[in-house]
C-alpha positions in Angstrom: 111.3 -26.8 189.9 111.9 -23.7 192.0 108.9 -22.4 194.0 109.6 -19.0 195.6 106.3 -18.3 197.3 104.6 -19.0 200.6 101.5 -21.2 201.2 99.7 -22.2 204.4 100.2 -25.9 205.0 97.8 -26.8 207.8 94.9 -28.0 205.4 97.0 -30.5 203.5 98.7 -31.7 206.9 95.3 -32.2 208.6 94.1 -33.9 205.6 95.9 -36.4 205.5 124.8 -39.2 202.1 125.8 -39.4 201.2 125.2 -41.9 203.8 123.5 -42.8 207.0 126.2 -40.9 208.5 127.1 -44.4 209.3 126.1 -47.7 210.9 125.2 -48.6 214.5 124.8 -51.5 216.5 122.8 -54.7 215.6 119.3 -55.3 216.8 120.7 -56.7 220.1 121.2 -53.1 221.1 125.1 -53.8 221.6 126.5 -51.7 218.9 128.3 -54.6 217.3 126.5 -54.8 213.9 126.0 -52.7 210.9 122.2 -53.2 210.0 121.3 -49.3 210.1 123.0 -48.2 206.8 121.2 -45.2 205.7 123.1 -44.7 202.5 121.1 -43.1 199.7 122.9 -45.5 197.3 124.4 -48.9 197.1 123.1 -51.9 199.0 121.8 -52.1 202.5 118.5 -51.6 204.5 116.1 -49.4 202.6 117.7 -49.9 199.2 115.4 -51.2 196.4 118.0 -53.8 195.6 117.8 -55.6 199.0 114.3 -55.1 199.9 112.7 -58.5 199.5 109.2 -56.8 198.9 110.6 -54.2 196.2 109.9 -56.4 193.3 106.3 -57.3 194.1 103.9 -56.1 191.4 100.3 -54.7 192.2 97.3 -56.6 192.0 93.8 -54.8 192.1 91.1 -56.0 194.1 87.7 -56.1 192.4 85.2 -56.3 195.2 84.4 -53.4 197.6 85.8 -52.4 200.0 89.0 -52.3 198.1 91.3 -49.7 199.8 93.4 -50.5 202.7 90.9 -52.8 204.5 92.0 -56.1 203.1 94.8 -56.8 205.4 93.9 -54.3 208.2 90.1 -54.6 208.9 90.8 -57.8 211.2 93.4 -55.9 213.3 91.3 -52.7 213.5 88.1 -54.5 214.5 90.2 -56.4 217.1 91.4 -53.2 218.4 87.9 -51.7 218.8 86.6 -54.9 220.4 89.4 -54.9 222.8 88.7 -51.2 223.7 92.3 -50.3 223.0 92.9 -46.9 224.2 93.6 -45.4 220.5 90.4 -47.2 219.3 88.4 -45.9 221.9 89.6 -42.3 221.4 89.1 -42.7 217.5 85.6 -44.0 218.0 84.7 -41.2 220.4 85.7 -38.4 218.0 83.8 -40.1 215.2 80.6 -40.6 217.3 80.9 -36.8 218.4 81.1 -35.8 214.8 78.0 -37.9 214.2 76.2 -36.3 216.8 76.8 -32.9 215.3 80.2 -31.8 217.0 82.2 -29.2 215.2 85.6 -30.9 215.0 88.1 -28.7 213.2 89.8 -30.7 210.4 87.6 -33.9 210.6 87.8 -36.0 207.5 84.7 -37.8 206.5 86.5 -40.9 205.6 87.1 -41.5 209.3 83.4 -42.1 209.6 83.1 -44.1 206.6 86.0 -46.4 208.1 84.0 -46.7 211.3 81.1 -48.0 209.1 82.9 -50.5 207.6 84.5 -51.8 210.8 81.3 -51.9 212.9 78.7 -52.5 210.4 76.6 -49.8 211.8 74.9 -47.9 208.8 74.7 -44.6 210.7 78.3 -43.8 209.7 77.9 -44.3 206.1 74.6 -42.4 206.1 76.2 -39.4 207.4 79.4 -40.0 205.4 77.4 -40.2 202.1 75.4 -37.1 203.1 78.3 -34.9 203.6 80.1 -36.0 200.3 77.0 -35.5 198.4 76.8 -32.0 199.9 80.3 -31.3 198.7 79.3 -32.5 195.1 76.0 -30.6 195.1 77.9 -27.5 196.0 80.4 -28.0 193.2 77.5 -28.5 190.8 76.0 -25.3 191.8 79.1 -23.4 191.5 79.8 -24.7 188.2 76.3 -24.1 187.0 76.5 -20.4 187.9 79.9 -20.2 185.9 82.2 -20.4 188.8 84.7 -22.9 190.4 83.9 -25.3 193.2 85.9 -25.1 196.4 88.2 -27.9 195.4 89.9 -25.7 192.9 90.8 -23.1 195.5 94.3 -22.4 196.6 95.7 -24.0 193.3 93.8 -27.3 194.2 95.7 -27.6 197.6 92.6 -29.4 199.2 92.0 -31.8 196.4 93.5 -34.6 198.3 91.4 -34.2 201.3 88.3 -33.5 199.5 88.4 -36.0 196.6 90.1 -38.4 199.1 86.8 -38.2 201.3 84.7 -38.9 198.1 86.8 -41.9 197.0 87.0 -43.6 200.3 83.3 -43.0 201.0 82.5 -44.4 197.6 84.5 -47.6 198.3 83.8 -48.2 202.0 80.1 -47.2 201.7 79.6 -48.6 198.2 76.5 -50.4 198.8 74.6 -47.7 200.3 75.7 -44.9 197.6 73.0 -44.8 195.1 73.5 -45.3 191.4 72.8 -41.5 190.7 75.2 -40.5 193.4 78.1 -42.5 192.1 77.5 -41.0 188.6 77.5 -37.4 189.9 80.3 -38.0 192.2 82.7 -39.7 189.8 81.8 -37.0 187.0 82.9 -34.2 189.6 85.9 -36.0 190.9 87.2 -37.0 187.4 87.0 -33.4 186.3 88.7 -32.2 189.3 91.6 -34.6 189.0 91.9 -34.0 185.4 92.2 -30.2 185.8 95.2 -30.7 188.4 97.1 -32.7 185.6 96.0 -30.2 182.7 96.4 -26.9 184.1 96.4 -25.0 180.9 93.2 -26.6 179.8 91.3 -26.9 183.1 87.7 -26.4 183.0 84.5 -26.5 184.8 81.2 -27.0 182.9 81.6 -25.2 179.7 84.0 -22.5 181.3 87.6 -22.9 180.8 89.5 -22.2 184.1 93.3 -22.5 183.6 95.6 -22.3 186.6 99.4 -22.3 187.3 100.0 -25.9 187.6 101.9 -25.1 190.8 103.9 -28.3 192.0 102.4 -30.6 189.5 106.0 -31.5 188.4 107.6 -31.1 191.8 107.6 -34.1 193.9 109.7 -32.2 196.6 106.7 -29.8 197.2 103.8 -30.5 199.7 101.1 -30.0 197.1 102.2 -32.8 195.1 101.2 -35.2 197.8 97.6 -33.8 197.8 97.4 -34.1 194.1 98.6 -37.7 194.0 96.4 -38.6 196.9 93.3 -37.7 195.0 94.5 -39.4 191.9 95.5 -42.8 193.5 92.3 -42.9 195.7 90.1 -42.1 192.9 91.5 -44.7 190.5 91.4 -47.4 193.0 87.8 -46.7 194.4 86.4 -46.6 190.7 88.5 -49.1 189.0 86.2 -51.3 186.7 83.3 -49.0 187.1 84.5 -45.8 185.5 86.4 -45.5 182.3 88.9 -42.9 183.6 89.8 -44.9 186.6 92.7 -47.1 185.0 94.1 -43.9 183.8 94.3 -42.4 187.1 96.0 -45.3 188.5 98.6 -45.2 185.6 99.1 -41.5 186.3 99.5 -42.1 189.9 101.8 -45.2 189.8 103.6 -45.0 186.5 103.9 -41.4 185.7 104.0 -39.5 188.9 105.5 -42.1 191.6 107.9 -44.5 189.6 108.2 -42.0 186.7 109.0 -38.7 188.5 109.0 -38.9 192.4 111.3 -42.0 192.7 114.0 -40.6 190.2 113.7 -37.1 191.7 114.2 -38.4 195.2 117.0 -40.8 194.3 118.8 -37.8 192.8 117.8 -34.9 194.9 117.1 -36.2 198.4 119.9 -38.7 199.3 119.8 -39.1 203.1 116.1 -38.4 203.5 114.0 -35.5 204.6 112.6 -32.5 202.6 114.2 -29.4 201.2 111.1 -27.6 202.3 112.4 -27.7 205.9 110.9 -29.2 209.1 107.8 -27.3 208.9 106.5 -28.0 205.6 108.7 -31.0 204.9 106.6 -32.9 207.6 103.8 -33.0 204.8 105.5 -36.1 203.7 103.7 -37.9 206.4 100.7 -37.7 203.8 103.2 -39.3 201.1 103.9 -42.2 203.7 100.1 -42.7 204.1 99.9 -43.0 200.4 102.6 -45.7 200.3 100.9 -47.6 203.2 97.3 -47.4 201.7 98.7 -48.5 198.2 100.6 -51.5 199.6 97.5 -52.5 201.8 95.3 -52.5 198.5 97.6 -53.7 195.9 100.5 -55.5 197.7 103.0 -53.3 196.1 105.6 -51.6 198.3 106.1 -48.1 196.7 108.2 -47.0 199.8 110.8 -49.7 198.8 111.2 -48.0 195.5 113.6 -45.5 196.6 116.0 -45.5 199.8 114.6 -41.9 200.6 111.8 -43.4 202.6 113.6 -45.2 205.1 116.5 -42.6 205.2 113.7 -40.0 206.2 113.0 -42.0 209.4 116.8 -41.7 210.3 117.1 -38.0 209.3 113.9 -37.1 211.2 115.3 -38.9 214.4 118.4 -36.6 214.2 116.3 -33.6 213.6 114.7 -34.2 216.9 116.5 -32.2 219.5 117.7 -34.3 222.7 114.7 -33.1 224.9 112.3 -34.8 222.5 109.9 -32.1 222.6 110.8 -29.9 219.3 112.5 -30.4 216.0 115.2 -28.3 214.2 113.5 -25.1 213.3 114.7 -25.0 209.5 112.4 -23.5 206.7 108.9 -21.7 207.1 107.0 -22.7 210.2 103.7 -21.1 209.3 101.6 -23.2 211.8 103.8 -23.1 214.8 107.0 -21.1 214.9 108.5 -22.6 217.8 108.9 -26.0 216.0 107.3 -28.0 218.9 107.0 -31.7 218.6 103.4 -31.8 217.3 100.7 -34.3 216.0 102.1 -34.2 212.4 105.7 -35.1 213.6 104.5 -38.0 215.6 102.5 -39.3 212.7 105.6 -38.8 210.2 107.5 -41.1 212.5 104.9 -43.7 213.2 103.8 -44.2 209.8 107.4 -44.8 208.7 107.6 -47.5 211.7 104.6 -49.2 210.4 106.2 -49.4 206.9 109.5 -50.9 208.2 108.0 -52.8 211.1 110.7 -55.6 210.8 113.5 -53.2 210.5 115.9 -52.8 213.5 115.7 -49.0 213.0 111.8 -48.9 213.5 112.6 -50.3 216.9 114.9 -47.4 217.8 112.1 -44.9 216.2 109.6 -46.7 218.4 111.6 -45.7 221.5 111.7 -42.3 220.4 108.0 -42.2 219.8 107.5 -43.7 223.4 109.6 -41.2 225.1 108.8 -38.0 223.1 106.9 -35.3 224.7 103.7 -36.2 222.7 102.8 -40.0 223.3 99.6 -39.7 221.6 97.8 -37.5 219.3 96.7 -34.2 221.0 94.2 -33.1 218.3 90.9 -35.0 217.9 91.1 -34.8 214.0 94.5 -36.8 214.2 93.1 -39.7 216.5 92.6 -41.9 213.4 96.3 -42.1 213.0 97.0 -43.5 216.4 94.2 -46.1 215.7 95.8 -47.1 212.2 99.4 -46.9 213.4 99.5 -48.1 217.0 102.6 -50.2 216.3 102.1 -52.5 219.1 103.9 -55.4 217.2 107.2 -53.3 217.3 109.3 -53.7 220.3 111.2 -50.6 221.4 114.8 -50.9 222.1 117.5 -48.5 223.4 118.6 -45.7 221.0 122.1 -46.5 220.2 122.4 -44.8 216.7 125.5 -43.0 215.7 125.6 -39.5 217.0 126.1 -37.7 213.6 124.1 -37.8 210.5 124.6 -36.1 207.1 121.5 -35.6 204.9 123.2 -34.7 201.6 120.1 -34.1 199.6 118.7 -31.4 202.1 122.2 -30.0 203.2 121.9 -30.7 206.8 124.5 -31.9 209.3 123.4 -32.9 212.6 125.6 -34.1 215.6 125.1 -34.7 219.4 127.0 -35.8 222.1 124.7 -38.6 222.9 121.2 -39.8 222.9 120.3 -38.9 226.3 117.9 -36.0 227.0 120.6 -33.8 228.2 123.0 -34.2 225.3 124.5 -31.3 223.4 123.0 -31.0 219.7 124.4 -29.0 216.9 123.3 -28.5 213.2 125.0 -26.9 210.4 123.4 -26.2 206.9 125.0 -26.4 203.6 123.3 -27.7 200.6 120.6 -26.9 197.9 118.3 -24.0 198.3 115.7 -24.8 195.9 112.3 -24.7 197.5 110.0 -21.7 198.3 109.7 -22.7 202.0 113.5 -23.0 202.6 115.3 -20.1 204.2 118.4 -18.1 203.4 120.2 -19.9 206.0 123.1 -21.6 204.2 126.0 -21.8 206.5 123.9 -21.2 209.7 124.7 -23.0 212.9 122.3 -24.0 215.7 123.1 -25.3 219.2 120.6 -27.0 221.9 121.4 -28.0 225.3 118.3 -28.5 227.4 117.0 -25.5 225.4 118.2 -23.0 222.6 121.5 -21.6 222.9 121.7 -20.5 219.3 118.8 -21.1 217.0 116.8 -19.9 213.9 115.1 -16.7 215.0 111.9 -17.9 213.3 111.2 -19.5 216.6 110.4 -16.2 218.1 108.7 -14.9 215.0 104.9 -14.3 214.7 104.6 -15.3 211.2 107.1 -18.4 211.0 108.3 -16.9 207.6 111.4 -15.1 208.5 113.5 -16.2 205.6 116.2 -13.4 205.4 119.9 -13.9 206.4 119.4 -11.5 209.2 117.3 -14.4 211.0 120.2 -16.9 211.1 123.7 -17.6 212.7 125.9 -17.0 209.6 128.2 -14.3 208.2 125.9 -11.8 206.5 127.2 -9.3 203.9 125.7 -6.0 203.6 126.1 -3.7 200.5 124.7 -0.4 200.1 123.4 -0.8 203.7 121.2 -3.8 202.7 121.9 -7.5 203.2 123.0 -9.5 200.2 120.4 -12.2 199.6 121.1 -16.0 199.2 119.5 -16.7 195.8 117.2 -19.7 195.1 118.1 -22.5 192.7 121.9 -22.5 194.3 123.6 -25.3 195.8 126.2 -24.8 198.7 128.4 -27.8 199.2 129.9 -29.7 202.2 133.5 -29.8 201.2 134.9 -31.8 204.1 133.4 -34.3 206.6 135.4 -36.4 209.0 134.6 -37.6 212.4 136.3 -39.8 215.2 135.4 -40.4 218.8 137.5 -37.2 219.3 136.0 -34.8 217.0 133.7 -34.0 214.1 135.2 -31.7 211.3 133.0 -30.1 208.5 133.9 -27.6 205.9 131.3 -25.8 203.7 131.5 -23.7 200.7 128.5 -21.3 200.9 129.6 -19.0 198.0 127.3 -20.6 195.5 124.5 -19.3 197.5 125.1 -15.8 196.4 124.8 -16.7 192.7 127.9 -15.0 191.6 127.1 -11.7 193.2 130.0 -9.5 192.2 130.5 -8.2 195.7 131.1 -11.6 197.1 134.0 -13.9 196.1 134.2 -16.2 199.0 132.2 -17.5 202.0 133.5 -20.5 203.8 132.5 -22.0 207.1 134.4 -24.7 209.0 133.8 -26.2 212.4 135.6 -28.6 214.7 133.2 -30.0 217.3 135.0 -31.4 220.2 132.4 -33.3 222.2 130.5 -32.8 224.2 130.5 -29.0 224.5 133.1 -27.2 222.4 132.7 -25.8 219.0 135.6 -24.2 217.1 134.1 -22.2 214.0 136.3 -20.7 211.4 135.1 -18.5 208.5 136.7 -17.1 205.3 134.8 -14.4 203.6 135.9 -12.1 200.9 133.7 -9.3 199.9 134.2 -5.9 198.0 135.4 -2.7 199.3 132.5 -0.7 200.6 130.6 -3.8 202.0 130.2 -4.7 205.7 130.6 -8.2 207.1 128.5 -9.0 210.1 129.3 -12.3 212.0 125.9 -13.3 213.6 124.6 -15.6 216.2 120.9 -15.8 216.9 119.9 -16.5 220.5 116.6 -16.6 222.4 118.3 -14.5 225.4 120.3 -11.3 225.1 124.0 -11.9 225.0 126.2 -10.3 227.6 129.1 -8.7 225.9 132.7 -8.1 227.4 135.3 -7.3 224.8 135.5 -10.0 222.3 133.5 -12.6 224.4 129.8 -12.7 224.5 127.9 -14.9 227.0 124.6 -16.5 226.4 122.7 -18.1 229.3 119.6 -20.2 228.9 118.0 -23.5 230.1 120.5 -23.8 233.0 123.6 -23.7 230.9 126.0 -20.8 229.9 127.5 -20.5 226.4 130.6 -18.2 225.8 131.5 -17.1 222.3 135.0 -16.0 222.2 136.2 -14.0 219.2 139.9 -14.7 218.6 139.9 -12.9 215.1 139.2 -10.3 213.6 139.1 -7.3 215.5 135.4 -6.2 215.4 132.6 -4.1 216.9 130.3 -6.3 218.9 126.8 -5.4 219.6 123.4 -6.9 220.3 120.5 -6.6 218.3 116.8 -7.0 219.7 114.9 -8.9 217.2 111.7 -7.2 218.4 112.7 -4.1 216.8 111.1 -5.6 213.9 107.4 -6.1 213.8 107.4 -9.9 213.1 109.3 -10.9 216.3 108.0 -11.3 219.8 111.5 -12.1 221.2 114.9 -13.0 220.3 118.4 -11.5 220.0 121.3 -11.4 217.6 124.8 -11.2 218.5 126.6 -9.0 215.7 130.3 -8.7 215.0 130.8 -6.1 212.6 133.7 -5.1 210.2 134.4 -3.6 206.9 134.3 -5.7 203.8 137.7 -7.3 202.4 139.6 -10.7 202.7 138.7 -11.4 206.3 139.2 -14.4 208.6 137.0 -15.3 211.7 138.0 -17.4 214.5 135.6 -18.4 217.4 135.7 -20.7 220.3 132.1 -21.6 221.4 132.0 -23.2 224.9 129.3 -24.5 227.0 129.6 -24.3 230.7 133.4 -23.7 230.7 134.4 -26.8 228.8 137.1 -25.0 227.0 139.9 -23.5 229.2 143.4 -22.1 228.4 142.1 -20.7 225.0 144.8 -18.8 223.1 145.2 -17.7 219.4 148.2 -17.7 217.0 147.4 -15.2 214.3 143.8 -15.4 212.8 143.6 -19.0 211.8 145.0 -21.0 214.8 143.8 -21.7 218.3 145.0 -23.9 221.3 142.6 -24.8 224.1 142.2 -27.6 226.8 139.2 -29.7 226.4 138.5 -32.4 228.9 142.1 -32.3 230.0 143.5 -32.7 226.5 145.5 -30.0 225.0 144.3 -29.3 221.5 145.4 -27.1 218.7 143.2 -26.5 215.6 145.2 -24.6 212.7 143.0 -23.8 209.7 144.4 -23.3 206.3 144.3 -19.7 205.7 143.1 -19.8 202.2 141.6 -23.2 201.4 139.7 -25.9 202.9 141.5 -27.9 205.6 143.0 -27.8 208.8 145.7 -29.6 211.3 144.3 -30.9 214.5 146.5 -31.8 217.1 145.5 -33.5 220.2 147.9 -34.1 223.1 150.6 -34.0 220.7 149.2 -36.2 218.1 148.7 -34.2 214.8 145.8 -35.1 212.2 145.5 -33.5 208.8 141.8 -32.6 207.9 141.5 -32.2 204.3 138.8 -31.9 201.7 136.4 -34.9 201.3 133.3 -36.3 202.7 133.6 -39.5 204.6 130.9 -42.2 205.2 130.9 -41.8 208.8 131.7 -44.7 210.9 129.8 -45.8 214.0 
C-alpha cells in the first residue's frame, strides 16, 4: 500500500539480500566462522526454520499481572534492590512524575510497572487516576457528539493511550474498581474496533469514519501503534471481556502472522524499513511488541521472519563509523541531522535482548557500548535502559563484513573498516513505496570523520526535503523543472561483486521515473577501491530539450577548478574529478531555498541526450596519475597499484584491471563473502 503523505512521528516513537552481505567470524572474534548469515531466505541464524523457538505456540496466563512480568519481574526487582544505575534513573523519573513533575512523553504504564515491582500502592493510585481521566474525557467528548483524543491524527496515538490503559488494568488490577474496568474496556474496545473498521467507525450514536491509513500496511509506523493497542488490550482483558479473544486473534493471526510476516518476507529482505532511518526507527516499538508477547505467552513472534534479526545487522551498517549518527535517508522530521538518539539506541538494544545468545548480538552490544549515547538522554526513555540493560550479553570486537546489501530497502553500505575513522559509503537503488521515503534513487553518500557528500535533508529545517534536488544523483530537468521520481516504483541493483580489492555495484534507476517519455535510461555504476577512492559512472539518456545535472550534495562549499571540485570537511579533502563529459560546473547554495540553514550542491550541467559521466572521487589524495580514455575508461594509481576501470558504454558491466590482472564485472548480484 502506497502512502505519499507526511506525518509527525515523535508521539508514536515516544510511546513506545539478498543476503547478509556475507558472513563473518565465529563468536571467538577470529573471523573464521560463518555464524552471522543475514540472508533473508534459506537457513541460517534468524531464519524461522533454524530457530529452536520458532515453533513454540502461545499459552495465555490467567492471573494478573499477565503481561511481560512473568519471566522479568525477578530480574527487574533485583536491579532496583541493587541500585543498578538504569534502575535508579528509572525510579527517579517515575517518582518525579508521581510528585507532579511535567515530564514530556511520560507513559503512565511506567508508574504501573513500578507499582508491581515495589508493591507500593501510590504508583497504581496515580496510574489509575490518570487512565480514568483519559476515559472520562473520552466519555465527555462522545456525549457531546464529538470524538475522543485517541481518534486524532488517524488514531496515531492509540498504541500509547490504550497501551497505558491495558497495562494499568493488568498491573494494577486489584485496585481498579469494577465500575472502572467496565468503563475502561468499553472505551478501549470501541477505539480498537474503530481502527480495524474505518468505514464503520463510530463513537456513541455517531458514525465517525476515517481513512484507514496504514491499517493494512505493516511497513508503515502507524501499524505498530494499532497492533500495540490491539495486543495489549486482548492480553489484559482475556477471560474478562468478550472481545478480548478477538483482539488476540486480530493481533497474532490476522495482522502479524497473516499480514506482517508475509509482507516482510517478501518486501524487506535484509532488514530495515522503506520509510528510511527517521521514521523507520519506529520499528523499535515493533520489537517491544515481540518482546512483550514472548514474555507473556512464550511465543517468539520475532522468529517468524528473518527480517527481525536482519534489521539488527542493517542498522549496524547504517551507523556511520563515528557512531554518533545514522545514514540520513527518508524524512527526518524530529531531527534533520540524523544524530544518534534514544530511539536508535532503543532499536538496537531491544534487538540485542531478543537475540541475547546470538553472536551478532555481542557485536551489537559493542556498538551500543561505544556509540555517542551510552544511556538514554531523555527521561521518558529511561524505562528502556531499565528493561533492556543486556548485562548478560558480553561485548566482543566488531568483526563484521564491511559491506552490506539490504535488498528490501534498496540500500548498499560499505566501509573501509570498523574503526571510527573508516571511510563509509552508501548507494540507494530499490523500492520507492513509502510516503516518508525520498526521491533519492541512485544517490551516493560519503562519510569520513564527518560528511563529505550527504543528503541535504541534514541541513534542512523541516527534515522533509524529498525532491531530487536534495540528493547526489543525476537530475533531469524538463521545461525548466526537475523530473520527479515516482512512488510505487522499484529501481534495481543489477550487479554487485566484492573482493578484498574492490566493490562493484551497478544500478538501473530508470524505473524510478515510471516511464516518463523524456527519460529512456538512468544507470549508475560504482567501483569502490578501498579505502578512499570511488569511480562513478553514469549512463543517462533524456530527450532533446532537457537538461542533465550531475549533482553532489555537500555540507561545505566546493571549490571548483576546471573539471575538478574539492570539498574539505572534518579534516579531510575530497576531490571530485570529472573526466567526461564536458560540462558547466557551478555551486548551488541550499540556503537560497527557505527550508535550508546550510549546505551546498555541486552541479555539472549539460544538455540532454545520450550522455556518459565518468568521475573519480578521491579522499586525501588517494588516487594519483588519473587519466581517461574516451568517456568510459579511466586509469589511476591507488595504493601503489595501477588500476584501469573500463565501463561498458551501453550496458551494465566493466573490466577492472589491477596491476595487469583483468576481471570482468558483469550483471548479477553476489551473496557477498566475508
